[in-house]
ROSEDREN-71943 format. One line per field, with one value per residue: residue in three letters; x, y, z of N, C-alpha, C, CB in turn. Coordinates in Angstrom, 3 decimals, decimal comma, padded with zeros to 6 digits. Glycine has a CB too. Layout:
ROSEDREN-71943
resn <- c(ALA / ...)
nc1 <- c(X / ...)
nc2 <- c(Y / ...)
nc3 <- c(Z / ...)
cac1 <- c(X / ...)
cac2 <- c(Y / ...)
cac3 <- c(Z / ...)
cc1 <- c(X / ...)
cc2 <- c(Y / ...)
cc3 <- c(Z / ...)
cbc1 <- c(X / ...)
cbc2 <- c(Y / ...)
cbc3 <- c(Z / ...)
//
This chain:
ROSEDREN-71943
resn <- c(MET / SER / MET / ILE / PRO / SER / PHE / PHE / GLY / ASN / ASN / ARG / ARG / GLY / SER / SER / SER / SER / PHE / PHE / ASP / PRO / PHE / SER / LEU / ASP / VAL / TRP / ASP / PRO / PHE / LYS / GLU / PHE / PRO / SER / SER / SER / SER / PHE / SER / ARG / GLU / ASN / SER / ALA / VAL / VAL / ASN / ALA / ARG / VAL / ASP / TRP / ARG / GLU / THR / PRO / GLU / ALA / HIS / VAL / PHE / ARG / ALA / ASP / PHE / PRO / GLY / LEU / ARG / LYS / GLU / GLU / VAL / LYS / VAL / GLU / ILE / GLU / ASP / ASP / SER / VAL / LEU / LYS / ILE / SER / GLY / GLN / ARG / HIS / VAL / GLU / LYS / GLU / ASP / LYS / SER / ASP / THR / TRP / HIS / ARG / VAL / GLU / ARG / SER / SER / GLY / GLN / PHE / THR / ARG / LYS / PHE / ARG / LEU / PRO / LYS / ASN / VAL / ARG / MET / ASP / ARG / VAL / LYS / ALA / ALA / LEU / GLU / ASP / GLY / VAL / LEU / THR / VAL / THR / VAL / PRO / LYS / VAL / GLN / THR / LYS / GLU / ALA / HIS / VAL / LYS / SER / ILE / ARG / ILE / SER / GLY)
nc1 <- c(-054,693 / -053,040 / -051,074 / -049,618 / -049,722 / -051,065 / -049,725 / -047,014 / -046,240 / -046,707 / -048,342 / -048,012 / -048,466 / -050,806 / -050,373 / -051,606 / -050,714 / -050,478 / -048,463 / -045,758 / -043,210 / -040,001 / -038,216 / -039,546 / -040,223 / -042,143 / -042,291 / -043,237 / -043,240 / -042,815 / -042,502 / -043,352 / -045,639 / -045,042 / -044,352 / -041,769 / -039,969 / -038,651 / -036,900 / -035,363 / -034,103 / -032,646 / -030,890 / -029,367 / -028,418 / -025,848 / -024,240 / -024,912 / -024,027 / -021,259 / -019,181 / -016,717 / -013,839 / -011,852 / -008,758 / -006,289 / -002,852 / 000,352 / 002,041 / 000,516 / -002,613 / -005,151 / -007,347 / -010,036 / -012,112 / -014,871 / -015,350 / -016,758 / -016,428 / -015,694 / -013,397 / -010,053 / -010,021 / -012,513 / -012,659 / -011,763 / -009,185 / -008,534 / -006,887 / -008,029 / -007,584 / -005,273 / -006,013 / -008,218 / -009,355 / -010,645 / -012,760 / -014,097 / -016,339 / -017,918 / -020,475 / -021,697 / -024,906 / -026,053 / -026,358 / -029,564 / -031,457 / -034,199 / -035,588 / -035,125 / -036,266 / -036,536 / -036,232 / -035,354 / -033,536 / -030,802 / -028,200 / -026,313 / -026,086 / -024,609 / -023,245 / -020,739 / -019,440 / -017,140 / -015,853 / -013,116 / -011,909 / -008,642 / -006,264 / -003,723 / -001,246 / -000,260 / 001,290 / 000,671 / 001,870 / 002,717 / 000,706 / -000,784 / -002,558 / -004,375 / -006,116 / -007,358 / -008,692 / -011,298 / -011,167 / -010,421 / -007,564 / -006,328 / -003,519 / -002,351 / 000,443 / 001,822 / 003,344 / 006,565 / 007,370 / 009,911 / 011,131 / 010,955 / 013,936 / 015,380 / 017,272 / 018,981 / 019,527 / 021,964 / 021,582 / 023,086 / 024,588)
nc2 <- c(-037,789 / -034,956 / -034,541 / -032,409 / -029,010 / -026,427 / -023,997 / -024,395 / -024,382 / -026,464 / -026,714 / -026,189 / -023,662 / -024,459 / -027,133 / -030,296 / -031,939 / -033,327 / -033,794 / -033,047 / -031,007 / -030,394 / -028,927 / -027,128 / -024,102 / -022,461 / -021,290 / -020,928 / -017,802 / -016,379 / -013,692 / -012,113 / -010,573 / -008,375 / -004,992 / -003,837 / -005,889 / -006,703 / -004,583 / -004,617 / -007,160 / -007,012 / -004,855 / -005,727 / -008,219 / -008,592 / -008,400 / -010,688 / -012,591 / -012,417 / -014,576 / -016,244 / -018,261 / -019,471 / -020,533 / -022,171 / -022,529 / -024,012 / -021,831 / -019,518 / -017,598 / -018,057 / -016,484 / -016,850 / -015,650 / -015,571 / -013,394 / -012,928 / -011,189 / -008,773 / -006,045 / -005,369 / -002,796 / -002,449 / -003,772 / -003,788 / -004,341 / -004,246 / -003,485 / -003,260 / -001,692 / -003,186 / -005,862 / -006,805 / -008,105 / -006,670 / -007,060 / -005,552 / -003,978 / -003,105 / -004,034 / -002,994 / -002,140 / -003,316 / -001,267 / -000,390 / -000,933 / 000,558 / -000,724 / -003,379 / -006,588 / -007,988 / -011,178 / -012,552 / -011,703 / -012,467 / -012,091 / -010,530 / -007,160 / -004,217 / -003,048 / -004,785 / -006,199 / -007,832 / -008,914 / -010,091 / -011,214 / -011,509 / -013,926 / -013,514 / -014,313 / -013,332 / -011,635 / -008,571 / -006,622 / -007,833 / -008,637 / -009,887 / -009,466 / -010,707 / -010,615 / -012,783 / -014,095 / -013,651 / -014,535 / -013,672 / -013,703 / -013,558 / -013,394 / -013,868 / -013,818 / -015,902 / -015,339 / -016,456 / -018,902 / -019,922 / -023,195 / -024,891 / -025,179 / -027,918 / -028,852 / -031,336 / -031,898 / -033,131 / -035,164 / -035,072 / -037,131)
nc3 <- c(048,981 / 050,140 / 053,064 / 053,756 / 054,535 / 052,397 / 052,518 / 052,394 / 049,840 / 048,027 / 045,853 / 042,626 / 040,167 / 037,719 / 037,990 / 038,886 / 040,785 / 044,062 / 045,864 / 048,153 / 047,097 / 047,717 / 046,226 / 044,759 / 043,008 / 043,866 / 046,677 / 050,050 / 051,550 / 054,519 / 055,108 / 053,040 / 053,121 / 054,616 / 054,187 / 054,334 / 054,108 / 051,709 / 051,085 / 053,382 / 053,312 / 050,910 / 051,366 / 053,547 / 052,927 / 051,938 / 054,167 / 055,572 / 053,774 / 053,750 / 054,266 / 056,191 / 056,449 / 059,097 / 059,878 / 061,782 / 061,705 / 062,508 / 062,139 / 061,629 / 061,687 / 059,407 / 057,284 / 055,071 / 052,530 / 050,311 / 047,715 / 045,098 / 042,058 / 043,196 / 043,375 / 044,548 / 045,516 / 046,557 / 048,924 / 052,351 / 054,713 / 058,029 / 061,165 / 064,385 / 067,489 / 068,024 / 068,273 / 066,936 / 063,943 / 061,089 / 058,404 / 055,666 / 053,296 / 050,162 / 047,969 / 044,980 / 043,591 / 040,474 / 037,570 / 036,632 / 033,754 / 032,346 / 030,344 / 030,735 / 031,843 / 034,876 / 036,225 / 038,423 / 041,335 / 042,971 / 043,701 / 046,143 / 047,405 / 048,790 / 051,953 / 053,844 / 056,849 / 058,857 / 061,956 / 063,906 / 066,915 / 067,782 / 069,049 / 071,659 / 070,763 / 068,258 / 065,443 / 064,831 / 063,334 / 061,041 / 059,298 / 056,359 / 053,280 / 050,489 / 047,410 / 045,212 / 042,303 / 043,271 / 045,884 / 049,102 / 051,057 / 054,218 / 056,174 / 059,344 / 061,059 / 063,664 / 066,881 / 067,198 / 069,350 / 071,535 / 071,865 / 074,891 / 076,546 / 077,866 / 080,543 / 082,063 / 085,478 / 087,475 / 090,252 / 093,282 / 095,833)
cac1 <- c(-054,833 / -051,794 / -051,133 / -048,811 / -050,544 / -050,776 / -048,886 / -045,626 / -045,948 / -046,679 / -049,191 / -047,495 / -049,500 / -051,018 / -050,083 / -052,652 / -050,058 / -050,739 / -047,377 / -044,865 / -041,972 / -039,133 / -037,434 / -040,466 / -039,895 / -043,267 / -042,010 / -043,920 / -042,402 / -043,593 / -042,299 / -043,714 / -046,746 / -044,529 / -043,888 / -040,355 / -039,116 / -037,787 / -035,812 / -034,500 / -033,278 / -031,722 / -029,854 / -028,551 / -028,019 / -024,409 / -023,650 / -025,133 / -023,303 / -019,810 / -018,796 / -015,270 / -013,239 / -010,701 / -007,980 / -005,040 / -001,743 / 001,412 / 002,730 / -000,334 / -004,068 / -005,439 / -008,753 / -010,363 / -013,494 / -015,220 / -015,946 / -016,738 / -016,772 / -015,200 / -012,005 / -009,372 / -010,362 / -013,829 / -012,530 / -010,810 / -008,728 / -007,996 / -006,652 / -008,558 / -007,138 / -004,218 / -006,493 / -009,407 / -009,247 / -011,905 / -012,863 / -015,311 / -016,373 / -019,235 / -020,808 / -022,652 / -026,023 / -025,872 / -027,187 / -030,782 / -031,961 / -035,661 / -036,156 / -034,876 / -037,248 / -035,827 / -036,997 / -034,861 / -032,358 / -030,307 / -026,875 / -026,456 / -025,371 / -024,609 / -022,031 / -020,547 / -018,378 / -016,925 / -014,782 / -012,624 / -010,968 / -007,521 / -005,575 / -002,571 / 000,003 / -000,135 / 002,133 / -000,193 / 002,682 / 003,089 / -000,504 / -000,777 / -003,843 / -004,329 / -007,394 / -007,046 / -009,816 / -012,472 / -010,956 / -009,565 / -006,812 / -005,632 / -002,633 / -001,882 / 001,469 / 001,890 / 004,622 / 007,328 / 007,813 / 011,049 / 010,850 / 011,592 / 015,193 / 015,397 / 018,605 / 018,906 / 020,407 / 022,363 / 021,340 / 024,223 / 024,275)
cac2 <- c(-036,476 / -034,546 / -034,181 / -031,201 / -027,820 / -025,756 / -022,807 / -024,743 / -024,203 / -027,733 / -026,670 / -025,315 / -023,154 / -025,297 / -028,526 / -030,903 / -032,847 / -032,945 / -034,181 / -031,968 / -030,950 / -029,458 / -028,142 / -026,287 / -022,680 / -021,771 / -021,518 / -020,050 / -016,767 / -015,837 / -012,254 / -011,360 / -009,664 / -007,188 / -004,089 / -003,487 / -007,071 / -006,788 / -003,621 / -005,066 / -008,278 / -006,588 / -003,987 / -006,403 / -009,553 / -008,654 / -008,641 / -012,090 / -013,431 / -012,275 / -015,742 / -016,303 / -019,443 / -019,122 / -021,744 / -021,919 / -023,420 / -023,787 / -020,563 / -018,336 / -017,686 / -017,773 / -016,177 / -016,883 / -015,236 / -015,497 / -012,135 / -012,952 / -009,960 / -007,561 / -005,656 / -005,134 / -001,449 / -002,508 / -004,544 / -003,236 / -005,189 / -003,327 / -003,980 / -002,324 / -001,858 / -004,202 / -007,197 / -007,162 / -008,075 / -006,210 / -007,198 / -004,836 / -003,543 / -002,810 / -004,516 / -002,036 / -002,644 / -003,089 / -000,216 / -000,955 / -000,357 / 000,516 / -001,622 / -004,760 / -007,270 / -008,828 / -012,343 / -012,976 / -010,996 / -013,252 / -011,629 / -009,515 / -005,901 / -003,449 / -003,076 / -005,931 / -006,065 / -008,957 / -008,647 / -011,274 / -010,928 / -012,416 / -014,284 / -012,671 / -014,833 / -012,981 / -010,498 / -007,629 / -005,812 / -008,629 / -009,140 / -009,774 / -009,762 / -010,814 / -010,952 / -013,426 / -014,859 / -013,474 / -015,104 / -012,868 / -014,472 / -012,721 / -014,220 / -013,202 / -014,704 / -016,093 / -015,082 / -017,698 / -019,168 / -020,833 / -024,435 / -024,908 / -025,923 / -028,716 / -029,269 / -032,256 / -031,590 / -034,365 / -035,119 / -035,644 / -037,653)
cac3 <- c(049,591 / 050,762 / 054,474 / 053,907 / 054,299 / 051,134 / 052,670 / 052,138 / 048,418 / 047,307 / 044,667 / 041,582 / 039,259 / 036,544 / 038,289 / 039,714 / 041,715 / 045,441 / 046,762 / 048,565 / 046,320 / 048,427 / 045,287 / 044,013 / 043,000 / 044,491 / 048,087 / 050,979 / 052,128 / 055,630 / 055,242 / 051,838 / 053,406 / 055,274 / 053,136 / 054,404 / 054,086 / 050,538 / 051,194 / 054,468 / 052,896 / 049,854 / 051,905 / 054,537 / 052,521 / 051,755 / 055,479 / 055,884 / 052,840 / 053,881 / 055,054 / 056,341 / 057,081 / 059,935 / 060,114 / 062,500 / 061,397 / 063,504 / 061,893 / 061,453 / 061,563 / 058,003 / 057,025 / 053,638 / 052,262 / 048,892 / 047,275 / 043,639 / 041,344 / 043,848 / 043,151 / 045,825 / 045,964 / 047,188 / 050,156 / 053,317 / 055,808 / 059,033 / 062,519 / 065,373 / 068,878 / 068,047 / 068,623 / 066,168 / 062,486 / 060,500 / 056,951 / 055,272 / 051,911 / 049,616 / 046,630 / 044,436 / 042,793 / 039,045 / 036,984 / 036,047 / 032,512 / 032,444 / 029,342 / 031,143 / 032,672 / 035,830 / 036,647 / 039,734 / 041,826 / 044,093 / 044,087 / 047,179 / 047,271 / 050,020 / 052,752 / 054,718 / 057,836 / 059,765 / 062,908 / 064,596 / 067,993 / 067,622 / 070,299 / 071,981 / 070,196 / 066,842 / 065,064 / 064,113 / 062,426 / 059,862 / 058,648 / 054,900 / 052,646 / 049,024 / 046,776 / 043,940 / 041,745 / 044,112 / 047,219 / 049,964 / 052,038 / 055,194 / 056,982 / 060,555 / 061,619 / 065,112 / 067,530 / 067,292 / 070,712 / 071,612 / 072,569 / 076,199 / 076,590 / 079,088 / 080,938 / 083,192 / 086,603 / 088,166 / 091,681 / 093,999 / 097,138)
cc1 <- c(-053,540 / -052,010 / -050,350 / -049,692 / -050,108 / -049,883 / -047,404 / -045,286 / -045,940 / -047,561 / -048,627 / -048,632 / -049,602 / -050,744 / -051,172 / -052,054 / -050,277 / -049,616 / -046,462 / -043,557 / -041,044 / -038,310 / -038,298 / -040,046 / -040,989 / -043,182 / -042,721 / -042,928 / -043,180 / -043,484 / -042,785 / -044,869 / -046,283 / -043,926 / -042,400 / -039,435 / -038,191 / -036,639 / -034,847 / -033,564 / -032,279 / -030,580 / -028,906 / -028,057 / -026,520 / -023,704 / -023,757 / -024,252 / -021,792 / -019,310 / -017,271 / -014,874 / -012,013 / -010,000 / -006,694 / -004,028 / -000,683 / 002,087 / 001,828 / -001,812 / -004,377 / -006,949 / -008,959 / -011,833 / -013,704 / -015,920 / -015,940 / -017,165 / -016,296 / -013,734 / -011,359 / -009,655 / -011,696 / -013,820 / -011,480 / -010,469 / -008,030 / -007,774 / -007,136 / -008,025 / -006,080 / -004,708 / -007,688 / -009,113 / -010,609 / -011,813 / -014,176 / -015,227 / -017,783 / -019,346 / -021,918 / -023,724 / -025,732 / -026,811 / -028,384 / -031,156 / -033,474 / -036,299 / -035,942 / -036,039 / -036,482 / -036,745 / -036,586 / -033,633 / -031,902 / -028,935 / -027,018 / -025,653 / -025,488 / -023,288 / -021,962 / -019,376 / -018,332 / -015,744 / -014,432 / -011,624 / -009,869 / -006,884 / -004,322 / -001,290 / 000,203 / 000,750 / 001,296 / 000,585 / 003,069 / 001,879 / -000,407 / -002,150 / -003,655 / -005,713 / -007,070 / -008,212 / -011,043 / -012,356 / -009,963 / -008,898 / -006,054 / -004,824 / -002,103 / -000,859 / 001,412 / 003,275 / 005,328 / 007,835 / 008,967 / 010,613 / 011,597 / 012,838 / 015,262 / 016,822 / 018,463 / 019,941 / 020,702 / 022,171 / 022,500 / 023,747 / 024,235)
cc2 <- c(-036,150 / -034,153 / -032,900 / -029,991 / -027,081 / -024,536 / -023,121 / -024,692 / -025,479 / -027,741 / -025,675 / -024,843 / -024,074 / -026,762 / -029,085 / -031,872 / -032,375 / -033,382 / -032,987 / -032,064 / -029,938 / -028,579 / -027,239 / -024,832 / -021,854 / -022,022 / -020,485 / -019,080 / -016,111 / -014,327 / -011,448 / -010,392 / -008,373 / -006,259 / -003,806 / -004,683 / -007,105 / -005,798 / -004,024 / -006,166 / -007,874 / -005,762 / -004,730 / -007,767 / -009,666 / -008,926 / -010,116 / -012,978 / -013,275 / -013,393 / -015,892 / -017,618 / -018,981 / -020,422 / -021,356 / -022,984 / -023,216 / -022,409 / -019,339 / -018,672 / -017,248 / -017,624 / -016,190 / -016,549 / -015,151 / -014,181 / -012,086 / -011,619 / -008,683 / -007,319 / -005,356 / -003,745 / -001,419 / -003,262 / -003,875 / -004,299 / -004,260 / -004,060 / -002,900 / -002,684 / -002,952 / -005,600 / -007,665 / -007,022 / -007,699 / -006,332 / -006,540 / -004,452 / -003,262 / -003,377 / -003,618 / -002,730 / -002,346 / -002,000 / -000,870 / -000,194 / -000,526 / -000,422 / -003,094 / -005,293 / -008,218 / -009,970 / -012,801 / -012,148 / -011,728 / -012,789 / -010,462 / -008,266 / -005,170 / -003,574 / -004,351 / -005,647 / -007,323 / -008,612 / -009,926 / -010,850 / -011,983 / -012,749 / -013,422 / -013,109 / -014,503 / -011,757 / -009,556 / -006,782 / -006,556 / -009,225 / -008,892 / -010,149 / -009,792 / -011,211 / -011,498 / -014,301 / -014,812 / -014,059 / -014,225 / -013,797 / -013,496 / -013,657 / -013,391 / -014,132 / -014,769 / -015,683 / -016,422 / -017,859 / -020,150 / -022,092 / -024,393 / -025,785 / -026,637 / -029,169 / -030,161 / -031,859 / -032,898 / -034,171 / -035,794 / -036,282 / -039,070)
cc3 <- c(050,331 / 052,214 / 054,741 / 053,626 / 053,039 / 051,307 / 052,519 / 050,659 / 047,623 / 046,067 / 043,670 / 040,711 / 038,048 / 036,783 / 039,184 / 040,722 / 043,147 / 046,383 / 047,033 / 047,792 / 046,982 / 047,499 / 044,413 / 044,096 / 043,650 / 045,994 / 048,936 / 051,589 / 053,258 / 055,761 / 054,045 / 052,063 / 054,081 / 054,227 / 053,180 / 054,237 / 052,880 / 050,620 / 052,302 / 053,979 / 051,820 / 050,435 / 052,826 / 054,104 / 052,307 / 053,079 / 055,826 / 055,012 / 052,885 / 054,800 / 055,027 / 056,995 / 057,868 / 060,304 / 060,833 / 062,117 / 062,483 / 063,358 / 061,907 / 061,594 / 060,136 / 057,834 / 055,514 / 053,470 / 050,765 / 048,608 / 045,751 / 043,052 / 042,005 / 043,497 / 044,500 / 046,375 / 046,711 / 048,516 / 051,039 / 054,347 / 056,788 / 060,353 / 063,474 / 066,754 / 069,039 / 068,422 / 067,805 / 064,675 / 061,929 / 058,984 / 056,555 / 053,805 / 051,464 / 048,215 / 046,123 / 043,605 / 041,330 / 038,559 / 036,292 / 034,785 / 032,537 / 031,422 / 029,697 / 031,964 / 033,576 / 036,264 / 038,046 / 040,072 / 043,078 / 044,555 / 045,046 / 046,837 / 048,594 / 050,745 / 053,571 / 055,648 / 058,678 / 060,647 / 063,647 / 065,662 / 067,930 / 068,969 / 070,486 / 071,289 / 068,714 / 066,643 / 064,214 / 063,119 / 061,148 / 059,132 / 057,145 / 054,362 / 051,137 / 048,524 / 045,391 / 043,513 / 042,649 / 045,502 / 047,974 / 050,966 / 052,920 / 056,083 / 058,137 / 061,209 / 063,141 / 065,611 / 067,650 / 068,714 / 070,672 / 072,344 / 073,900 / 076,146 / 077,927 / 079,357 / 082,165 / 084,250 / 087,323 / 089,656 / 092,389 / 095,311 / 097,287)
cbc1 <- c(-056,061 / -051,173 / -050,594 / -047,572 / -050,475 / -052,060 / -049,133 / -045,329 / -044,646 / -047,100 / -050,642 / -046,432 / -049,187 / -050,168 / -048,701 / -053,681 / -048,553 / -052,055 / -046,570 / -044,602 / -042,250 / -038,215 / -036,616 / -041,890 / -039,660 / -044,647 / -040,505 / -044,632 / -041,966 / -043,156 / -040,855 / -044,072 / -047,767 / -043,484 / -044,626 / -040,063 / -039,962 / -038,590 / -036,363 / -035,339 / -034,149 / -032,466 / -030,478 / -029,313 / -028,743 / -023,895 / -024,334 / -026,608 / -023,772 / -019,419 / -019,489 / -014,754 / -012,848 / -011,136 / -007,672 / -005,266 / -001,159 / 002,467 / 003,423 / -000,082 / -004,832 / -004,880 / -009,168 / -010,038 / -013,817 / -016,116 / -015,183 / -017,636 / -018,230 / -015,372 / -011,909 / -007,872 / -010,412 / -014,812 / -012,146 / -011,382 / -007,768 / -008,947 / -005,129 / -010,109 / -008,326 / -003,150 / -006,850 / -010,615 / -008,758 / -012,221 / -012,799 / -015,522 / -015,745 / -019,503 / -021,239 / -021,931 / -027,384 / -026,103 / -026,364 / -031,948 / -031,316 / -036,225 / -035,550 / -033,572 / -038,319 / -035,351 / -036,816 / -034,529 / -032,661 / -030,254 / -026,041 / -026,016 / -025,929 / -025,736 / -021,959 / -020,306 / -018,590 / -016,680 / -015,187 / -011,980 / -011,679 / -006,486 / -005,194 / -002,353 / 000,046 / -001,512 / 003,419 / -000,913 / 003,932 / 004,025 / -001,778 / 000,324 / -004,924 / -003,247 / -008,366 / -005,749 / -009,403 / -013,631 / -010,438 / -010,375 / -005,841 / -006,641 / -001,470 / -003,078 / 002,848 / 001,582 / 004,442 / 008,509 / 006,656 / 012,263 / 011,265 / 010,611 / 016,430 / 014,438 / 019,533 / 019,131 / 019,762 / 023,842 / 019,996 / 025,296 / 023,088)
cbc2 <- c(-036,426 / -033,393 / -035,322 / -031,223 / -026,880 / -025,348 / -022,166 / -026,113 / -023,541 / -028,839 / -026,300 / -026,028 / -021,693 / -024,823 / -028,675 / -031,627 / -032,952 / -033,536 / -035,354 / -032,019 / -030,567 / -030,211 / -029,055 / -026,457 / -022,199 / -022,260 / -021,481 / -020,855 / -015,719 / -016,476 / -011,977 / -012,311 / -010,357 / -007,559 / -002,807 / -002,817 / -008,312 / -006,547 / -002,216 / -005,563 / -009,407 / -005,778 / -002,835 / -006,540 / -009,945 / -007,357 / -007,779 / -012,454 / -013,150 / -010,851 / -017,029 / -015,108 / -020,540 / -018,316 / -022,491 / -021,902 / -023,143 / -024,885 / -020,629 / -017,704 / -016,784 / -018,898 / -014,788 / -018,278 / -013,875 / -016,687 / -010,915 / -014,057 / -009,887 / -007,662 / -004,419 / -005,322 / -000,500 / -003,156 / -006,032 / -001,969 / -006,358 / -002,124 / -004,334 / -002,330 / -002,175 / -003,785 / -007,230 / -006,274 / -009,453 / -004,738 / -008,721 / -003,580 / -004,578 / -001,296 / -006,043 / -000,993 / -002,002 / -004,382 / 000,659 / -000,919 / -001,042 / 001,908 / -001,328 / -004,861 / -008,031 / -007,998 / -013,483 / -014,504 / -009,472 / -014,713 / -011,225 / -010,070 / -005,040 / -003,892 / -001,854 / -007,227 / -004,813 / -010,297 / -007,536 / -012,271 / -010,920 / -011,810 / -015,791 / -012,659 / -016,319 / -012,727 / -010,964 / -006,726 / -005,350 / -009,748 / -008,464 / -010,678 / -008,714 / -011,855 / -009,697 / -014,260 / -016,310 / -014,065 / -016,582 / -011,744 / -015,482 / -011,839 / -014,790 / -012,865 / -014,244 / -017,572 / -014,388 / -017,712 / -019,713 / -020,164 / -025,687 / -025,414 / -024,982 / -029,937 / -028,038 / -033,722 / -030,532 / -034,746 / -035,795 / -034,556 / -037,181)
cbc3 <- c(050,552 / 049,994 / 055,339 / 052,956 / 055,503 / 050,468 / 054,020 / 052,682 / 048,258 / 048,221 / 045,040 / 040,739 / 038,814 / 035,433 / 038,953 / 038,838 / 041,405 / 045,899 / 046,165 / 050,089 / 044,822 / 049,336 / 044,420 / 044,530 / 041,579 / 043,904 / 048,353 / 052,070 / 051,057 / 056,910 / 055,461 / 050,731 / 054,281 / 056,353 / 053,222 / 055,708 / 054,106 / 049,273 / 051,453 / 055,657 / 052,397 / 048,778 / 052,642 / 055,787 / 051,267 / 051,139 / 056,559 / 055,698 / 051,480 / 054,443 / 054,515 / 057,168 / 056,009 / 061,226 / 058,777 / 064,040 / 059,953 / 063,387 / 060,589 / 060,093 / 062,651 / 057,072 / 057,648 / 053,006 / 052,937 / 048,478 / 047,871 / 043,118 / 041,177 / 045,375 / 042,197 / 045,663 / 044,772 / 046,249 / 049,856 / 054,009 / 055,308 / 059,237 / 062,763 / 065,367 / 069,761 / 069,008 / 070,064 / 066,575 / 061,911 / 060,920 / 056,485 / 056,147 / 051,015 / 049,609 / 046,630 / 043,592 / 043,240 / 038,257 / 035,976 / 037,061 / 031,235 / 032,268 / 027,981 / 031,943 / 031,807 / 037,058 / 035,647 / 039,754 / 042,119 / 043,719 / 042,848 / 048,532 / 046,090 / 050,917 / 053,666 / 053,897 / 058,722 / 058,986 / 063,904 / 063,601 / 069,400 / 066,684 / 070,300 / 073,462 / 070,375 / 066,239 / 064,291 / 065,096 / 063,137 / 060,277 / 059,237 / 054,273 / 053,047 / 048,559 / 046,695 / 044,044 / 041,516 / 043,449 / 047,133 / 050,688 / 051,350 / 056,041 / 056,132 / 061,542 / 061,184 / 065,495 / 068,938 / 066,280 / 071,583 / 072,327 / 071,716 / 077,284 / 076,385 / 078,977 / 081,226 / 082,724 / 087,576 / 087,847 / 092,046 / 094,278 / 097,553)
//
């Protein structure tokens, strides 16, 4: 007898197995009873999925984001108030053919926006962006600081 409650989706249709299968496709969805949940998740999933890596090197701050299938015309990189990097865009929904039968829709669509407050040591006038093979790379160079020149002073006396 299984100790896992059935609302976790451990009973597949047509299966008499009573053990919990974490990889089962019959997964409990706590929001499926809410009528607006599907439209909410579809419209906002692109925002959630706009994931960005931010790495700092000695020369620059480097941002990388995966945007598979997007063209550079569909992505914007902007600087706001000389201190905020804004990456935004829109992924459009594929045209639906009424004769098609959809079994699963997992690719997100909709607008996305991510903002990053940058430190003061950056050169906003030299920001570069490139989109290659679905990967957006934004490079924000740092202000080159001079190394402190140390001069020894001889102490007399």
